[in-house]
Structures are given as structure tokens and as C-alpha cells.
C-alpha positions in Angstrom: 106.9 118.4 105.3 104.1 118.2 107.9 102.7 114.9 108.9 99.1 114.3 107.9 96.6 116.0 110.1 96.1 114.1 113.4 99.2 111.9 112.9 100.3 112.5 116.5 96.9 111.6 117.8 96.9 108.4 115.7 100.2 107.5 117.3 98.8 107.9 120.8 95.7 106.0 119.9 93.4 108.9 120.6 92.6 109.5 117.0 90.7 106.3 116.6 88.8 106.9 119.8 87.8 110.4 118.7 86.5 109.1 115.3 84.5 106.5 117.2 83.0 109.0 119.6 82.1 111.3 116.7 80.3 108.5 114.9 78.5 107.0 117.9 75.6 109.5 118.3 75.1 111.8 115.2 71.8 113.0 116.7 73.8 115.1 119.1 75.2 117.1 116.1 71.8 118.2 114.9 70.1 118.6 118.2 70.1 122.4 118.7 68.8 122.1 122.3 71.7 120.0 123.5 74.3 121.6 125.8 77.9 121.5 124.5 80.7 121.6 127.1 84.0 123.3 126.3 87.0 122.1 128.4 89.5 125.0 128.2 92.9 123.5 129.2 96.3 124.8 130.0 99.4 123.5 131.8 98.7 125.0 135.2 100.5 126.9 138.1 101.3 126.2 141.7 98.7 127.1 144.4 101.1 129.6 146.0 104.6 131.1 145.4 106.1 128.9 148.2 108.5 126.0 148.2 105.9 123.5 149.5 103.4 124.5 146.8 106.1 124.3 144.1 107.2 120.9 145.3 103.6 119.6 145.0 103.2 121.2 141.6 106.5 120.1 140.1 106.2 116.6 141.4 103.0 116.2 139.4 104.3 118.1 136.3 107.7 116.4 136.1 106.3 112.9 136.8 104.4 113.1 133.5 106.2 110.7 131.1 105.2 112.9 128.2 107.0 115.9 129.8 110.1 114.0 130.9 110.3 110.8 128.8 113.3 109.3 130.4 113.0 105.7 131.7 111.1 105.8 135.0 113.8 103.8 136.8 116.3 106.5 135.9 114.2 109.7 136.2 112.1 109.2 139.3 115.1 108.8 141.7 116.6 112.0 140.1 113.3 113.8 140.4 112.7 113.0 144.0 116.3 112.8 145.2 117.7 115.9 143.5 115.2 118.1 141.6 112.5 118.3 144.2 115.0 119.1 146.9 116.4 122.2 145.2 114.2 123.5 142.4 111.0 124.3 144.4 112.8 127.0 146.4 114.3 128.6 143.3 111.0 128.5 141.4 109.1 129.9 144.3 111.3 133.0 144.3 110.6 133.5 140.6 106.8 133.1 141.0 106.8 135.6 143.9 108.1 138.3 141.4 104.9 138.0 139.3 102.3 136.8 141.8 99.4 139.2 142.0 96.3 139.7 144.3 94.5 137.5 141.7 97.1 134.7 142.2 99.2 133.2 139.4 98.9 135.1 136.1 98.2 132.0 134.1 95.2 131.0 136.2 93.8 134.5 136.3 94.2 134.9 132.5 92.7 131.5 131.9 89.6 132.4 133.9 89.3 135.6 131.9 89.6 133.6 128.7 86.9 131.2 129.9 84.5 134.1 130.6 85.2 135.8 127.2 84.7 132.5 125.4 81.4 132.0 127.3 80.2 135.4 126.1 81.0 134.7 122.5 79.6 131.2 122.3 76.3 132.1 124.0 73.5 129.8 124.9 74.0 126.1 124.3 77.6 126.1 125.5 79.1 125.8 128.9 82.8 126.6 129.4 84.9 125.1 132.2 88.6 125.8 132.8 90.9 123.0 133.9 94.6 122.7 134.3 96.6 119.6 133.4 98.6 120.0 136.6 97.5 121.7 139.8 94.2 123.4 140.4 91.5 123.9 139.2 92.1 120.4 137.8 90.8 118.8 134.7 88.7 116.5 136.9 87.1 119.4 138.6 86.3 121.0 135.2 84.8 117.8 133.8 82.6 117.5 136.9 81.3 121.0 136.3 80.4 120.1 132.7 78.7 116.9 133.8 76.7 118.9 136.4 75.7 121.3 133.6 74.3 118.2 131.8 76.5 118.7 128.8 75.8 116.0 126.2 79.1 116.2 124.5 82.4 118.1 125.2 84.9 120.0 123.0 88.4 119.8 124.5 90.3 123.1 123.8 94.0 122.8 124.6 95.3 126.4 124.7 98.4 125.4 122.7 98.4 126.4 119.0 101.2 124.0 118.1 100.9 120.3 118.9 103.4 118.6 121.1 103.0 115.3 123.0 104.3 117.1 126.1 101.4 119.6 126.0 98.4 118.8 123.8 99.1 115.0 123.8 99.3 115.0 127.6 96.1 117.0 128.0 94.1 114.7 125.7 95.5 111.6 127.3 94.5 112.9 130.8 91.1 114.1 129.6 90.0 110.9 127.9 89.5 108.7 131.0 87.9 111.6 132.9 85.3 112.1 130.1 84.6 108.3 130.0 81.6 107.5 127.8 80.7 111.2 127.3 81.2 111.9 123.5 84.0 114.4 122.9 86.3 115.9 120.3 89.2 118.2 120.4 89.9 121.5 118.7 92.8 120.6 116.4 96.1 122.5 116.5 95.6 126.0 115.1 99.2 127.0 114.5 98.4 128.2 110.9 94.9 129.4 111.4 94.4 132.7 109.6 92.7 134.5 112.4 95.2 133.3 115.0 98.1 134.6 112.8 96.2 137.9 112.3 95.7 138.3 116.1 99.4 137.7 116.6 100.4 140.2 113.9 98.1 142.9 115.4 99.6 142.4 118.8 103.1 142.9 117.4 102.1 146.0 115.3 100.8 147.6 118.5 104.2 147.3 120.1 106.9 147.3 117.4 109.0 150.3 116.6 112.2 149.6 114.7 113.2 146.5 116.7 114.4 143.1 115.3 111.6 140.6 116.0 112.5 137.5 117.8 109.8 134.7 117.8 110.6 132.4 120.7 108.8 129.1 121.3 109.1 126.7 124.2 111.9 124.1 123.6 111.6 120.4 123.2 114.2 117.6 123.6 115.5 116.4 120.2 114.8 112.8 121.2 111.0 113.6 121.2 111.4 115.4 117.8 113.2 112.4 116.4 110.3 110.2 117.3 108.1 112.2 115.0 106.6 115.0 117.1 105.3 117.6 114.7 106.0 120.5 117.1 109.0 122.1 115.3 107.2 122.1 111.9 104.2 123.7 113.5 106.4 126.4 115.1 108.1 127.0 111.8 104.8 127.4 110.0 103.5 129.8 112.6 106.7 131.9 112.4 106.8 131.9 108.6 103.2 132.9 108.3 103.5 135.6 111.0 106.5 137.1 109.3 104.7 137.0 105.9 101.7 138.7 107.5 103.9 141.5 108.9 105.7 141.9 105.6 109.1 141.2 107.3 112.2 140.3 105.3 114.5 137.5 106.4 117.0 139.7 108.2 114.2 141.4 110.2 113.2 138.5 112.3 114.6 135.3 114.0 113.2 132.1 115.4 114.4 130.4 118.6 113.5 128.0 121.4 113.6 128.7 125.1 113.2 126.9 128.5 115.7 124.1 128.1 115.8 121.7 131.1 118.2 118.9 131.9 120.8 117.2 129.8 120.6 116.2 126.2 120.1 118.1 122.9 117.1 120.4 122.6 115.6 122.3 119.6 117.9 125.1 118.4 118.8 127.9 118.2 118.4 128.4 122.0 116.8 131.8 122.8 119.3 132.7 125.5 122.3 132.0 123.2 120.8 133.6 120.1 120.1 137.0 121.8 123.8 137.3 122.7 124.7 136.8 119.0 122.0 139.3 117.9 123.1 142.0 120.4 125.8 143.6 118.2 123.8 143.7 114.9 120.4 144.2 116.4 120.7 146.2 119.7 116.9 146.5 120.0 114.8 143.4 120.2 111.1 142.8 120.4 110.2 139.2 121.6 107.0 137.4 121.1 106.1 133.9 122.5 103.3 132.6 120.2 103.3 129.1 121.7 101.8 130.5 124.9 98.2 131.6 124.8 98.5 133.2 128.2 101.3 135.0 130.0 103.1 132.8 132.5 106.4 132.3 134.2 108.1 131.4 130.9 107.0 134.6 129.2 106.9 137.2 132.0 109.9 136.2 133.9 112.1 134.0 131.7 111.8 136.4 128.7 110.7 139.7 130.2 113.2 139.7 133.1 116.0 137.1 132.7 116.4 137.3 129.0 116.3 141.1 129.1 119.3 140.9 131.6 121.2 138.5 129.4 120.7 140.7 126.3 121.9 143.8 128.2 125.0 142.0 129.5 125.8 141.0 125.9 125.7 144.7 124.9 122.1 145.0 123.7 120.3 148.3 124.3 116.7 147.1 125.0 114.6 143.9 124.9 110.8 144.2 125.1 108.2 141.5 125.4 105.0 141.5 123.4 102.2 140.3 125.8 100.7 136.9 125.0 97.3 137.1 123.3 95.6 136.4 126.7 91.9 137.5 126.4 92.5 139.7 123.3 89.2 140.2 121.5 90.5 139.0 118.1 92.0 135.9 119.7 88.8 135.1 121.6 86.8 135.5 118.4 89.2 133.0 116.8 88.8 130.5 119.6 85.0 130.7 119.4 85.2 130.1 115.7 87.4 127.0 116.2 85.0 125.6 118.9 82.0 126.1 116.7 83.7 124.4 113.8 84.1 121.2 115.9 80.8 121.5 117.7 
């Protein structure tokens, strides 16, 4: 059973603020000459595939209490005394494998998404891309929207499924930056018909006779137990996607990837499940619908590392469906969602 729409926002206190902002100046809604800003947000990437750049990026990312919700007195000494001494070097090596002349794939794709969204929305809208961590920052993007004299802003988190660690963190960071500027957010679109259709088409373009594995980013169970709606959103996306594709129960599986640190996480774990699937389903096609743009977690964790794990378990082939990125159908979907809020 899904919580009522916006329940997670109400828990964080942002829901009441959004309702207040939407009420405060109804003239903006009917003024066709006003400029609407769109703040396109994603997690972010390091500035370079080097240990120093990763240390800076990870320090900001892993200091966010919505990402790692352990008590600060416990977590911060571990972060600065252990994690940031070893993980940056390992992560830099992974980023080097997928770094391009355009830089980090996530940043390059996000820029393409912003341009595509600008084209679709047309006059009256200004799109600025900002990352929750790293550069270009949310603060930089908000300043761009202010410079464009936007009279209100639509915040577009590029995460279809709501989690406090992603969408919740973005909204909490954006709120003080926007200040008195009226704003609203595009709600989670995990079950949007056009989003599901775009996902289905991307799979149909790749799939032969493989078993479909739908892998979402994981979440610690302690966050789920506090009422985070994320697992229900993931399940709805997977169910609707399988239904759209006409798949029977034995033709697809759902799993969660990217576990980090101790404690229980959402299950089944992707890296463990593929080993179990290898004997019965030697050919796998994997899609990561929780990511709107290809990144380290899709390109390397799934496309490289998981493929090796599957082969070592006896599997024949594991292929990755690209994220929706700047797919035309997906961009049309996002433009529709923005207009619905604007």
C-alpha cells in the first residue's frame, strides 16, 4: 500500500512550504508573459577521475545525513578517518574507465537533457542544470535562473522513485537557495504512463530472448522502516514495466544494487541474484530504471563488474540497457510533467 501522495514531503516539512508557495501568488499561474525556471537536478559527479577530486566529492556526498543517516558522532570519524583515506583512490580508478573527452557521463548527459528540455518547453521557460553534490552546483543553477528573471521555479529531480536520500535531499538543499522565490516540484513519476512506455521501448530495442533483470539502487532497511516509500515506488515501476512488455512472472526479476557499509539493505541484492540466475537464465538483460542518466552505477557497476560476476557464476552473457538519457520519448515525458506543474 503506497503512502498518500506527498507523504514523504510532509514528513520533511517541505510539503506545507510548497502548498504555501503555490498559494501565495496565483497571478503567476495565469500570467503567460512570466518566465518559469526549471531546475533540473541529479546527484552529481567528481570534477576529475583523480583521488583528490573524488575525496572532495565523496566528502560532500557522504556527509549528507539523508545519504548516510548514522549518528554524526559515529559516522563522521569513520568517514574522515577511514573512508576518505581509501575509497577515493579506488573510485578514481573506476571513473577513469568511463571518463570521456566531455568529462563524467552523468554531467554530459544531464547537459544534453537540459538542452532537449529547453527545446521542448520553448519560450517562457528557462532550464538550468544543477547537481546536488559537486559542480555545476544547485546554487550556480539557481543563480542562473535568478539572472534570467524567472518569477517562479519548477524543481525537477531526475529520480522517478522518491527516496529521502535522493529527491528528499535535493528538495531540502534547493529550498533555502530559492528563498522567497515561489517554487514547486515535479512529483515522483515512477508510475507515469509515458515514462513506463519509454522504458519499455528502450528494452524492446535491445532484448532478444534474455531474462530481464530490473535493478534499482539499494537503500538501507532502517530508512525503509522509517516509512520511506522508495521500495513501493520501485515495485510499482517494475510491475507496470513487466505488464507493458507482456512478461510473465518467470521472465523477469527485481533486485537492488550498490550496497554500502554494514547493516541490512533492500533485497534481493543484484550481485547475489545474478549468481542464482546464472544456471536457469544464462543470458541476462539488465535495466536500471531508477537512474535517468547513465553513470558509474549503471555503466561500471552493472555493465562491467556485474557482467564479470555473472560470467564467473557460469552465465553466458549479461547486457545493459542504456538509461533513458536524452531519449526523445523520455524528454517528451519530462516536458509534459513540467508543464503540468507550471
